[in-house]
C-alpha positions as CSV (number, residue, x, y, z in Angstrom):
1,M,7.8,-21.3,-38.2
2,T,6.4,-19.4,-41.1
3,P,6.8,-15.6,-40.4
4,L,3.5,-14.0,-39.3
5,R,2.1,-11.6,-41.9
6,T,2.1,-8.2,-40.1
7,L,0.3,-5.0,-40.9
8,V,1.4,-1.8,-39.2
9,V,-1.2,1.0,-38.9
10,G,-0.1,4.4,-37.9
11,L,3.5,5.6,-38.5
12,G,4.1,8.2,-35.8
13,Q,6.9,7.9,-33.2
14,M,5.6,4.6,-31.7
15,G,4.4,3.1,-34.9
16,L,7.8,3.6,-36.6
17,S,9.5,2.0,-33.6
18,H,7.2,-1.0,-33.7
19,A,7.6,-1.3,-37.5
20,L,11.4,-1.5,-37.0
21,A,10.8,-4.1,-34.3
22,Y,8.8,-6.3,-36.7
23,H,11.3,-5.8,-39.5
24,R,14.1,-7.0,-37.2
25,N,12.2,-10.0,-35.9
26,P,12.4,-13.0,-38.2
27,G,9.1,-14.2,-36.8
28,C,7.3,-11.4,-38.6
29,A,6.9,-10.5,-42.2
30,I,5.6,-6.9,-42.8
31,V,3.0,-6.9,-45.6
32,G,2.2,-3.2,-45.5
33,L,2.5,0.1,-43.6
34,V,-0.6,2.2,-43.3
35,N,-0.5,6.0,-42.8
36,R,-3.0,8.6,-43.9
37,S,-0.4,11.2,-44.8
38,P,3.1,10.9,-46.4
39,V,5.8,10.0,-43.9
40,A,9.6,9.9,-43.9
41,L,10.7,6.2,-43.4
42,P,14.0,5.0,-42.1
43,D,16.1,3.1,-44.7
44,E,15.2,-0.3,-43.2
45,L,11.5,0.3,-44.0
46,R,11.6,1.9,-47.4
47,H,11.1,-1.2,-49.4
48,Y,7.7,-2.0,-47.8
49,P,4.5,-0.9,-49.5
50,V,2.9,2.2,-47.8
51,L,-0.9,2.3,-48.0
52,S,-3.2,5.2,-47.3
53,D,-6.1,3.4,-45.8
54,F,-6.7,0.6,-43.3
55,E,-9.2,-1.4,-45.4
56,T,-6.6,-1.9,-48.2
57,G,-4.1,-3.2,-45.6
58,L,-6.7,-5.5,-44.0
59,A,-7.4,-7.0,-47.5
60,L,-3.8,-8.3,-47.5
61,R,-5.0,-10.8,-44.8
62,P,-2.4,-10.1,-42.1
63,G,-2.1,-12.5,-39.2
64,L,-1.1,-9.6,-36.9
65,V,-2.3,-6.0,-37.0
66,S,-0.4,-3.4,-35.1
67,V,-2.6,-0.4,-34.3
68,N,-0.6,2.8,-33.5
69,T,-3.1,5.5,-34.5
70,Y,-4.9,8.1,-32.3
71,T,-7.0,6.6,-29.5
72,D,-10.4,7.4,-31.1
73,S,-9.7,4.8,-33.9
74,H,-8.3,2.0,-31.8
75,A,-11.5,0.1,-31.1
76,A,-12.7,0.2,-34.8
77,Y,-9.4,-1.0,-36.2
78,A,-8.7,-3.6,-33.6
79,I,-12.2,-5.1,-33.7
80,A,-12.2,-5.2,-37.6
81,A,-8.8,-7.0,-37.5
82,M,-9.9,-9.6,-35.0
83,E,-13.2,-10.2,-36.8
84,V,-11.2,-11.3,-39.9
85,G,-8.9,-13.5,-37.9
86,A,-5.9,-11.3,-37.1
87,H,-4.2,-11.0,-33.7
88,V,-3.9,-7.3,-32.5
89,F,-1.3,-5.2,-30.8
90,V,-2.8,-1.8,-29.9
91,E,-1.0,1.2,-28.4
92,K,-2.2,2.7,-25.2
93,P,-4.6,4.1,-24.2
94,L,-6.7,1.0,-25.2
95,A,-9.8,3.1,-26.2
96,P,-11.4,6.5,-25.5
97,T,-14.1,4.9,-23.3
98,V,-14.3,1.9,-21.0
99,T,-17.3,0.6,-23.0
100,E,-15.3,0.4,-26.2
101,A,-12.3,-1.1,-24.3
102,E,-14.6,-3.8,-22.8
103,R,-16.0,-4.4,-26.3
104,M,-12.5,-5.0,-27.7
105,V,-11.8,-7.5,-24.9
106,A,-15.1,-9.3,-25.5
107,V,-14.3,-9.6,-29.2
108,A,-10.8,-11.0,-28.4
109,R,-12.4,-13.6,-26.1
110,R,-15.1,-14.6,-28.6
111,T,-12.7,-14.9,-31.6
112,G,-9.8,-16.4,-29.7
113,R,-7.5,-13.7,-31.0
114,K,-4.7,-12.2,-28.9
115,L,-5.1,-8.6,-27.9
116,V,-1.9,-7.1,-26.5
117,V,-1.9,-3.5,-25.2
118,G,1.2,-1.3,-25.4
119,Y,2.3,-1.1,-21.8
120,I,6.0,-0.9,-22.6
121,L,7.1,-0.6,-19.0
122,R,6.0,-4.1,-18.4
123,H,8.9,-5.3,-20.5
124,H,11.5,-3.0,-18.9
125,P,13.9,-4.9,-16.5
126,S,14.5,-1.8,-14.4
127,W,10.8,-1.0,-14.0
128,I,10.2,-4.7,-13.2
129,E,12.8,-4.4,-10.4
130,F,11.4,-1.0,-9.2
131,I,7.9,-2.6,-8.8
132,R,9.4,-5.7,-7.1
133,Q,11.3,-3.5,-4.6
134,A,8.2,-1.3,-4.0
135,R,6.0,-4.3,-3.2
136,Q,8.3,-5.2,-0.3
137,L,7.7,-1.9,1.5
138,G,3.9,-2.1,2.2
139,P,1.0,-2.0,2.2
140,P,-0.2,0.6,2.4
141,F,1.8,2.5,-0.2
142,V,2.2,6.2,-1.1
143,M,2.9,6.3,-4.9
144,R,4.0,9.6,-6.5
145,M,4.6,9.7,-10.2
146,N,4.6,12.2,-13.0
147,L,5.7,12.7,-16.6
148,N,5.6,16.3,-17.7
149,Q,6.8,17.2,-21.2
150,Q,8.1,20.6,-22.3
151,S,7.2,20.5,-26.0
152,S,7.6,23.1,-28.8
153,G,7.6,23.2,-32.6
154,A,6.7,19.8,-34.1
155,A,6.5,18.1,-30.7
156,W,3.9,20.6,-29.5
157,A,2.0,20.2,-32.8
158,I,1.8,16.4,-32.1
159,H,0.6,17.1,-28.6
160,K,-2.1,19.4,-29.8
161,R,-3.4,16.8,-32.2
162,L,-3.3,14.2,-29.4
163,M,-5.5,16.4,-27.3
164,D,-8.2,16.2,-29.9
165,S,-8.8,12.6,-28.6
166,T,-7.2,12.4,-25.2
167,S,-5.8,14.5,-22.4
168,P,-2.2,14.2,-21.0
169,V,-3.5,12.6,-17.8
170,V,-5.2,9.8,-19.8
171,D,-2.6,9.3,-22.6
172,C,0.4,8.9,-20.3
173,G,-1.4,8.1,-17.1
174,V,-2.5,4.6,-18.1
175,H,1.2,3.5,-17.9
176,Y,1.7,4.7,-14.4
177,L,-1.7,3.7,-13.1
178,D,-0.8,0.2,-14.4
179,V,2.4,0.4,-12.3
180,M,0.5,1.5,-9.2
181,L,-2.0,-1.4,-9.7
182,Q,0.9,-3.8,-10.0
183,I,2.4,-2.5,-6.8
184,T,-0.7,-2.5,-4.7
185,D,-2.6,-5.4,-6.3
186,S,-5.6,-3.6,-4.7
187,R,-8.9,-2.2,-6.1
188,P,-9.0,1.5,-6.7
189,V,-12.1,3.0,-5.0
190,Q,-12.0,6.7,-5.6
191,V,-10.3,9.2,-7.8
192,R,-10.1,13.0,-8.1
193,G,-8.7,14.9,-11.1
194,M,-7.8,18.5,-11.6
195,G,-6.8,20.1,-14.9
196,V,-5.9,23.5,-16.3
197,R,-5.9,25.0,-19.9
198,L,-2.6,26.8,-20.1
199,S,-2.7,27.7,-23.8
200,S,-4.9,29.7,-26.1
201,E,-3.8,27.4,-29.0
202,I,-6.0,24.5,-27.8
203,A,-9.8,24.3,-27.5
204,E,-11.5,25.8,-24.5
205,T,-12.7,22.3,-23.5
206,Q,-9.2,20.9,-23.5
207,V,-6.6,20.9,-20.7
208,N,-2.9,20.5,-21.3
209,Y,-2.0,20.1,-17.6
210,G,-3.6,17.8,-15.1
211,H,-3.1,15.6,-12.1
212,L,-5.1,12.9,-10.3
213,Q,-5.2,11.4,-6.8
214,V,-6.5,7.9,-6.4
215,I,-7.4,5.9,-3.2
216,F,-7.1,2.1,-3.1
217,E,-9.1,-0.4,-1.0
218,D,-6.0,-1.3,1.0
219,G,-5.5,2.3,2.1
220,S,-2.8,3.1,-0.4
221,V,-2.9,6.4,-2.2
222,G,-1.4,7.5,-5.6
223,W,-0.7,10.8,-7.3
224,Y,0.0,11.3,-11.0
225,E,0.7,14.5,-12.9
226,A,1.1,15.2,-16.7
227,G,1.5,18.3,-18.7
228,W,2.4,19.1,-22.4
229,G,3.4,22.3,-24.0
230,P,6.0,25.1,-24.3
231,M,5.1,26.5,-20.9
232,I,5.7,23.3,-19.0
233,S,8.6,23.4,-16.4
234,E,11.6,21.1,-16.8
235,T,12.0,21.1,-13.0
236,A,10.9,17.8,-11.4
237,Y,9.3,16.6,-14.7
238,F,10.1,13.0,-13.8
239,V,9.1,11.7,-10.4
240,K,8.8,8.0,-9.7
241,D,8.7,7.5,-5.9
242,V,7.0,4.9,-3.7
243,M,6.9,4.9,0.1
244,G,5.6,2.3,2.6
245,P,6.0,1.5,6.3
246,K,9.3,-0.3,5.6
247,G,10.9,2.5,3.6
248,A,11.0,4.0,0.1
249,V,12.2,3.3,-3.4
250,S,12.8,5.9,-6.1
251,I,13.9,6.2,-9.6
252,V,16.8,8.8,-9.7
253,M,17.3,10.5,-13.0
254,D,20.5,12.1,-14.2
255,E,20.7,15.9,-14.0
256,G,20.1,17.7,-17.3
257,A,17.8,15.0,-18.9
258,A,15.3,16.6,-21.2
259,S,11.6,15.9,-20.8
260,A,11.0,15.9,-24.6
261,D,13.5,13.1,-25.2
262,V,11.5,9.9,-25.6
263,D,14.3,7.8,-24.2
264,T,14.0,9.6,-20.9
265,H,10.4,8.5,-20.5
266,T,11.6,4.9,-19.8
267,R,15.2,5.4,-18.7
268,T,15.8,5.0,-14.9
269,A,19.5,5.8,-14.5
270,R,19.5,4.5,-10.9
271,I,17.1,3.0,-8.3
272,R,17.5,4.3,-4.8
273,L,16.3,2.0,-2.0
274,H,15.8,3.5,1.5
275,R,15.0,1.2,4.5
276,A,13.1,2.7,7.5
277,D,14.7,0.3,10.1
278,T,16.3,2.2,13.0
279,G,18.3,1.0,16.0
280,P,17.9,1.8,19.8
281,D,19.4,5.2,19.3
282,G,17.0,6.0,16.5
283,A,19.7,6.0,13.8
284,F,19.1,4.2,10.5
285,L,20.5,0.7,10.5
286,A,21.6,0.8,6.9
287,P,22.5,3.5,4.4
288,D,20.4,4.0,1.3
289,E,21.4,1.6,-1.5
290,L,21.8,2.7,-5.1
291,L,21.0,0.0,-7.6
292,S,22.7,0.6,-11.0
293,T,20.6,0.2,-14.1
294,A,23.4,1.3,-16.5
295,D,22.9,-1.6,-18.9
296,E,19.1,-1.1,-19.3
297,P,17.6,-1.2,-22.8
298,G,16.9,2.0,-24.8
299,H,13.5,2.9,-26.3
300,Q,13.9,1.0,-29.5
301,A,15.2,-2.1,-27.7
302,L,12.2,-2.0,-25.4
303,C,9.9,-1.9,-28.5
304,E,11.6,-5.0,-29.8
305,R,11.2,-6.7,-26.4
306,E,7.5,-5.8,-26.4
307,Q,6.9,-7.1,-29.9
308,K,8.7,-10.3,-29.1
309,F,6.2,-10.7,-26.2
310,V,3.4,-10.2,-28.8
311,L,4.8,-12.9,-31.0
312,D,5.4,-15.3,-28.2
313,A,1.9,-14.8,-26.9
314,I,0.5,-15.8,-30.3
315,R,2.9,-18.7,-30.9
316,E,2.5,-20.2,-27.4
317,N,-1.2,-19.4,-27.1
318,R,-0.7,-17.6,-23.8
319,D,-3.6,-16.6,-21.6
320,L,-3.9,-12.8,-21.8
321,G,-7.0,-12.5,-19.6
322,R,-5.2,-10.7,-16.8
323,H,-3.3,-8.5,-19.2
324,M,-6.5,-7.3,-20.8
325,Q,-8.3,-6.9,-17.5
326,D,-5.5,-4.8,-16.2
327,A,-5.5,-2.6,-19.3
328,V,-9.2,-1.9,-18.9
329,R,-8.9,-1.2,-15.1
330,S,-6.1,1.3,-15.5
331,L,-8.0,3.0,-18.3
332,A,-11.1,3.2,-16.2
333,V,-9.2,5.1,-13.4
334,V,-7.6,7.7,-15.7
335,L,-10.9,8.3,-17.6
336,A,-12.7,8.8,-14.3
337,A,-10.0,11.3,-13.3
338,D,-10.5,13.1,-16.6
339,R,-14.3,13.2,-15.8
340,S,-13.6,14.4,-12.3
341,M,-11.5,17.3,-13.5
342,R,-14.3,18.4,-15.8
343,E,-17.1,17.9,-13.3
344,R,-15.1,19.2,-10.3
345,R,-16.0,16.4,-8.0
346,A,-14.5,13.1,-6.7
347,I,-15.6,9.9,-8.6
348,D,-16.3,6.7,-6.8
349,L,-15.0,3.7,-8.8
């Protein structure tokens, strides 16, 4: 088939990784890279034109627009692209408000364009297995997850810019609320969020640490925690643990892994499966089982899997209705948690 003309908007960490994925996929032909400021490109991307504004890139009439900018511009860019006939991949979070997210989905349905949201863990074989094992343990479920990042220097500068449009609980939380929703397949009914400003370098209205607790209709409960900055602890920065009446399943990370390393955000190392069955003497019938994930893909390979999914969805005209619905639902939970932490009250969903 003729390669799909592809425009990449935003060349931060994720944008560059996605651009490399398009470059390496023969089904895509990059027509331009858009970034508002100068950016150092890897050798593979240096021959592509770099544009300073989105409108110039859209005038190249791409068939696919990849939006990897800050959250507050997602809706405007994605809607403009779909209105001129382009399919859209958009990084998470989908939008800064549920209203804007629902508008994006409505435009995708009206125009018949594909709208794929960057939930990279949905393409990770180890996380797919983690969710499969977890679903066998309940309901109800107890889901404990976090992703704290001890950042300094350039990484802390990026986090401070991110907080101009989104909090850590929202930016990272959509991934793990999506995981919780896949495990329970139940409606979230109430959420409470708590947050703290731990730095004088950010605005008084911002928080760089927060956590949420969510209650589901089936009785399941979930906890998620996220923090950014030079003061964040490296102890227990990565917890992914699910318990149910039949046992527990956990992602076990290697000792010494650094929270600032983007590869550790998706790496699993091992999955530990614990079964609650006991015999007449009360002893466990089986020892815990360690499932090896040594051959799992790294971050760049995952981006390439994700963009292959985008291309396949377009070529095969896949129905993405549930995909978009799930993206809006997980966003609604974390935004409600963010509202809860600011209003200091539980939010019914």
